[in-house]
C-alpha positions in Angstrom: 149.0 137.9 111.7 151.9 139.1 109.5 152.0 135.7 107.8 148.4 135.9 106.6 148.4 136.5 102.9 144.7 136.3 101.9 141.3 137.2 103.4 140.2 133.6 102.8 142.9 132.4 105.2 141.6 134.8 107.9 138.3 132.9 107.9 139.9 129.5 107.1 138.0 129.1 103.9 140.8 127.7 101.7 140.1 124.2 100.5 136.4 124.4 101.0 134.1 123.8 98.0 130.9 125.5 96.7 128.4 123.3 98.5 130.1 123.6 101.9 130.5 127.4 101.6 126.9 127.9 100.3 125.6 126.0 103.3 127.5 128.3 105.6 126.2 131.3 103.6 122.6 130.2 104.1 123.3 129.9 107.9 124.9 133.3 108.3 123.7 135.8 105.7 120.2 137.4 105.4 118.3 135.8 102.6 117.5 138.9 100.5 119.4 137.5 97.5 118.4 133.9 97.8 121.1 131.3 97.5 124.0 132.5 95.3 124.8 130.4 92.2 128.4 129.8 93.0 131.2 130.9 95.4 133.7 132.9 93.4 137.2 133.0 94.8 139.5 134.7 92.3 139.6 136.4 88.9 141.8 138.0 86.3 140.7 140.0 83.3 137.3 138.7 82.1 137.8 135.3 83.8 136.7 134.1 87.3 137.0 130.8 89.1 134.7 129.3 91.7 135.6 127.4 94.9 135.5 124.1 92.9 138.1 125.4 90.5 135.7 125.8 87.6 136.5 128.7 85.2 133.9 131.1 83.8 133.9 133.9 81.2 132.4 136.8 83.1 130.0 138.5 80.7 128.1 140.4 83.4 131.0 142.2 85.1 129.3 142.4 88.5 126.3 144.0 86.7 128.3 146.6 84.8 130.7 147.3 87.6 134.0 145.7 86.7 134.9 147.9 83.9 138.6 146.9 83.8 137.9 143.3 84.6 139.2 141.5 87.7 142.5 142.1 89.4 143.6 144.8 87.0 147.2 145.5 88.0 147.0 149.3 87.7 143.8 149.6 89.7 145.0 147.2 92.3 148.3 149.1 92.7 146.6 152.5 93.0 144.1 151.2 95.6 146.8 149.4 97.6 149.1 152.5 97.5 146.3 154.8 98.6 145.2 152.6 101.4 148.8 152.4 102.6 149.0 156.2 102.6 145.6 157.4 103.8 142.4 155.4 103.9 139.6 157.4 105.5 139.4 160.9 106.9 135.7 161.8 107.1 134.2 164.8 105.4 135.6 167.2 108.0 138.5 167.0 105.7 139.2 166.4 102.0 141.9 164.8 100.0 143.7 165.3 96.6 142.0 162.3 95.1 138.5 163.6 96.0 139.2 167.0 94.5 140.9 165.5 91.4 138.0 163.0 90.8 135.4 165.8 91.0 137.3 167.9 88.6 137.7 164.9 86.2 134.0 164.1 86.3 133.1 167.7 85.5 135.5 167.7 82.6 134.1 164.4 81.2 130.5 165.5 81.6 131.4 168.8 79.8 129.7 170.5 82.7 129.4 174.4 82.6 130.9 176.7 85.2 129.4 176.4 88.6 128.8 172.7 88.3 129.6 170.5 91.3 129.9 166.8 92.5 128.6 165.0 95.6 130.2 161.6 96.3 128.3 158.7 97.7 129.0 155.0 98.1 126.5 153.4 95.6 124.0 154.1 92.9 121.0 154.1 95.2 122.7 156.6 97.5 123.5 158.8 94.5 119.8 158.7 93.5 118.8 159.5 97.1 120.9 162.6 96.8 119.2 163.4 93.5 115.8 162.9 95.1 116.6 165.4 97.8 118.0 167.8 95.1 114.6 167.5 93.4 112.8 168.3 96.7 114.8 171.4 97.0 113.4 172.7 93.6 110.3 173.4 95.7 108.7 176.3 93.7 106.8 179.0 95.6 104.2 179.2 98.3 101.7 180.0 95.6 102.8 177.2 93.3 104.7 174.5 95.2 106.5 171.9 93.2 105.4 168.7 94.9 105.6 166.2 92.0 108.5 164.1 90.6 108.1 162.2 87.3 109.7 158.9 86.5 109.0 156.2 83.9 107.4 152.8 83.8 110.1 150.2 83.9 112.5 152.4 85.8 114.9 151.0 88.4 116.6 153.6 90.6 117.5 151.7 93.7 116.1 150.1 96.8 116.5 152.7 99.5 113.2 154.6 100.3 113.6 157.6 98.0 115.2 155.7 95.2 112.5 153.0 95.6 109.8 155.6 95.3 111.3 156.4 91.8 111.5 152.7 90.9 108.5 151.4 89.1 108.4 147.6 89.8 105.5 147.0 92.2 107.0 143.9 93.6 109.9 145.9 94.9 107.7 148.8 96.2 104.7 147.1 97.8 106.3 145.6 100.9 107.6 149.0 102.0 104.7 151.3 101.3 103.9 154.0 102.1 107.0 155.4 100.2 107.9 159.0 99.9 105.0 160.6 98.0 104.6 162.7 94.9 106.2 160.3 92.4 104.3 159.5 89.3 105.3 156.9 86.6 104.6 157.7 83.0 104.5 155.4 80.0 108.0 154.7 78.7 109.3 156.7 75.7 106.1 158.7 75.2 107.0 162.4 74.8 103.3 163.4 74.5 102.5 161.8 77.9 105.5 163.7 79.3 104.5 167.0 77.8 101.0 166.6 79.2 102.2 165.7 82.7 104.9 168.3 83.3 103.8 171.7 84.5 104.9 174.2 87.1 104.0 171.7 89.9 106.7 169.3 88.8 110.1 169.5 90.6 112.0 167.0 88.5 111.9 164.4 85.8 114.2 161.4 86.5 115.1 159.2 83.5 117.5 156.4 82.7 118.8 157.0 79.2 119.0 153.2 78.9 116.8 151.3 81.3 118.8 148.3 82.5 116.6 146.2 84.8 113.9 145.7 82.1 116.4 144.3 79.7 118.5 147.2 78.4 115.9 149.5 76.8 117.2 152.8 75.4 114.9 155.8 75.3 113.7 156.3 71.7 115.4 158.8 69.5 114.3 162.4 70.3 112.9 161.6 73.7 115.8 163.1 75.7 115.7 166.3 73.6 112.0 166.6 74.2 112.4 166.0 77.9 115.0 168.7 78.1 112.8 171.2 76.3 109.7 170.2 78.4 111.5 170.4 81.7 113.2 173.7 80.9 109.9 175.3 79.9 108.3 174.2 83.1 111.2 175.0 85.4 111.6 171.3 86.4 114.9 169.6 86.8 116.0 167.0 84.3 117.9 164.3 86.3 119.6 161.4 84.4 120.3 158.2 86.2 123.5 156.8 84.5 124.4 154.4 87.4 124.5 151.5 84.9 125.1 153.3 81.6 127.8 155.8 82.7 131.6 155.7 83.0 132.2 154.5 79.5 129.9 151.5 79.4 128.1 152.6 76.2 131.2 153.8 74.4 130.8 157.3 75.6 131.6 158.7 79.1 127.8 159.1 79.5 124.9 157.6 77.6 123.4 161.1 77.2 126.4 162.0 75.0 125.8 159.0 72.7 123.3 157.4 70.3 120.4 157.6 72.8 120.6 161.4 72.5 120.2 161.1 68.7 123.1 163.4 68.0 121.6 166.2 70.1 123.7 168.1 72.6 121.7 167.4 75.8 122.7 169.3 78.9 120.9 167.8 81.9 120.5 169.5 85.3 122.0 166.5 87.2 123.4 163.0 86.5 124.0 160.1 88.9 126.8 157.6 88.5 128.1 154.5 90.3 128.8 150.9 89.2 131.6 151.1 86.7 133.0 154.4 88.1 135.2 152.6 90.7 136.1 149.6 88.6 134.8 147.4 91.4 135.4 149.6 94.4 132.1 151.0 95.8 131.5 154.7 94.9 128.6 156.8 93.6 128.3 160.4 92.5 125.8 163.1 91.8 126.9 165.7 89.3 124.9 169.0 89.3 125.1 171.3 86.3 125.5 175.0 86.8 125.4 177.4 89.7 121.6 177.5 90.2 121.2 173.7 90.5 124.4 173.2 92.4 123.2 175.7 95.0 120.0 173.8 95.8 121.7 171.5 98.4 123.4 173.7 101.0 125.7 172.9 103.9 124.2 170.5 106.3 121.4 169.3 104.0 123.0 166.1 103.0 126.0 164.0 103.8 127.7 160.6 104.1 130.5 159.3 106.3 132.3 157.2 103.7 131.4 159.1 100.5 134.4 160.4 98.6 136.9 158.8 100.8 140.5 158.7 99.5 140.6 155.0 98.6 137.3 155.1 96.6 138.2 158.3 94.8 141.6 156.9 94.0 140.0 153.8 92.6 137.7 155.9 90.4 140.6 158.1 89.2 142.5 154.9 88.3 139.6 153.5 86.4 138.9 156.6 84.4 142.6 157.0 83.6 142.8 153.4 82.4 139.6 153.7 80.3 141.0 156.9 78.7 144.7 155.8 78.3 143.8 152.4 76.9 141.2 153.6 74.4 138.6 151.4 76.1 135.6 153.6 75.2 136.2 153.1 71.5 137.0 149.5 72.2 133.6 149.0 74.0 131.8 150.7 71.1 133.5 148.6 68.5 133.2 145.2 70.3 129.7 146.0 71.4 128.5 146.9 67.8 130.1 143.7 66.5 128.6 141.6 69.3 125.1 143.0 68.8 125.3 142.4 65.1 126.4 138.7 65.6 123.7 138.2 68.3 121.0 139.3 65.9 121.8 136.3 63.6 121.6 133.6 66.4 118.6 131.3 65.9 116.0 132.0 68.6 117.1 135.6 69.2 114.5 138.1 68.0 115.6 141.5 69.2 118.9 143.0 70.3 119.2 146.4 72.1 121.8 148.5 73.7 124.9 150.7 73.2 128.5 149.8 73.7 128.9 146.8 76.0 125.5 147.2 77.7 123.4 144.7 75.7 120.0 143.1 76.1 118.4 140.5 73.8 115.1 138.7 73.7 114.4 135.1 72.9 111.5 134.0 70.6 108.0 134.3 72.1 107.4 130.6 71.1 109.7 129.6 73.9 108.3 129.0 77.4 108.0 132.2 79.5 110.9 131.1 81.7 113.4 130.3 79.0 115.9 133.1 79.9 116.7 131.9 83.4 117.1 128.4 81.9 119.7 129.8 79.5 121.5 131.5 82.3 121.7 128.2 84.1 122.9 126.3 81.0 125.5 129.1 80.4 126.8 128.8 83.9 127.3 125.0 83.5 129.1 125.7 80.3 131.4 128.4 81.9 129.7 131.7 81.0 128.2 134.2 83.4 125.2 136.1 82.0 121.9 137.5 83.4 118.2 137.2 82.8 116.4 140.5 83.8 113.2 139.1 82.3 111.5 135.8 81.5 112.7 135.9 77.8 115.4 138.6 78.1 119.1 138.2 78.6 121.6 140.9 79.5 125.3 141.2 78.9 127.4 143.9 80.7 131.0 142.5 80.5 134.2 144.2 81.4 135.1 146.8 78.8 138.3 144.9 78.1 136.3 142.0 76.6 137.9 140.9 73.3 136.2 139.7 70.1 137.7 136.3 70.6 136.2 136.0 74.1 132.8 137.3 72.8 133.0 134.8 69.9 133.4 131.9 72.4 130.0 132.8 73.9 128.4 133.4 70.5 129.6 130.0 69.3 128.1 128.4 72.4 124.8 130.3 72.5 122.8 128.3 70.1 123.5 125.1 72.0 122.7 126.9 75.3 119.3 127.9 74.0 118.6 124.4 72.7 119.6 122.9 76.1 117.4 125.4 77.9 114.5 124.8 75.6 114.8 121.0 76.1 114.9 121.5 79.9 111.7 123.4 79.6 110.2 120.7 77.4 110.1 122.7 74.2 111.8 122.4 70.8 113.5 125.3 69.1 110.9 127.5 67.2 
């Protein structure tokens, strides 16, 4: 066993190619994801390679997860060192990395005294904790708070509480009845929010930038209005920053950036995951102030693996690197440049986002399924992107992406769109 150098050798996968491995995948894994596009075997920086040796520029970053790219030496060293020292202790105990990460997140969130952090293992688990936090804002016997407000287009996860907050009916319907009391309001309509929120509402749960519908930021002024409306009604304002947090938008949190319209928004709670661990699974719920932090008491929530020494060490290493290497400003600068260039590509009609969380739409004259066709053409050309909608493409690359790397994709994109349109039997509009 001491001679084994890689996990692939443990399962005797070395030398096998995509088709062989995908056949084994289909015979052994549950089909909830369908058949993967490729079998990826290694990566460095913004580049990955598949089992056939083909190289790809990763412009999706594991869906906004790999903030530092692949095989970052500092992150790899910290994780390896921590695992060699202390891997898991359960939450009967704590560790310096758990305490240090909680303190760092409270600092970055500019959270007031009395704020606290709960660690989970994923975004959906962080949102489950937020759902339970909302339930604890229960009101009084005379006026119980039984309602939770979310928005149309929202995606908060696939476990039952998070799924109740998620709007997409195709995700919800197979598992109904879901936890009750959740209502979905029209996206970005402060008047609808004002009309809906009263003293029967426990919480309003919002993504500052909706990711799964194609990177859709809340309109200017909406967050400020939501803060005022929830405060007046005594409801919690919970922000889901699972995809938009941890520097992705050029700020530590999207609620600190352009989507807040320059306003100083102080939420009651924020959830994080994805980029927080730089590729290592971790999620977090941050509660703001004594009153909100006291809503979940001892024994009312928990997790075996949440906040373990290795996950919190990975997150500390990620945040340290983002800060020390100036990657938030880098993400803001490269993202602004990339969005500006995308807007001039023939066939692209709208570009949205902040930092390196970017969505763009293709002309409505294309067939409805054009975006997945572009994803396939891009994969064949050596680029990994994503289609969250029939005409919408999403980019969420590592925050180390360079302009030269982005330019390679921009130079290729017109031909990719042309190829996709031809495959769909349609000329460029």
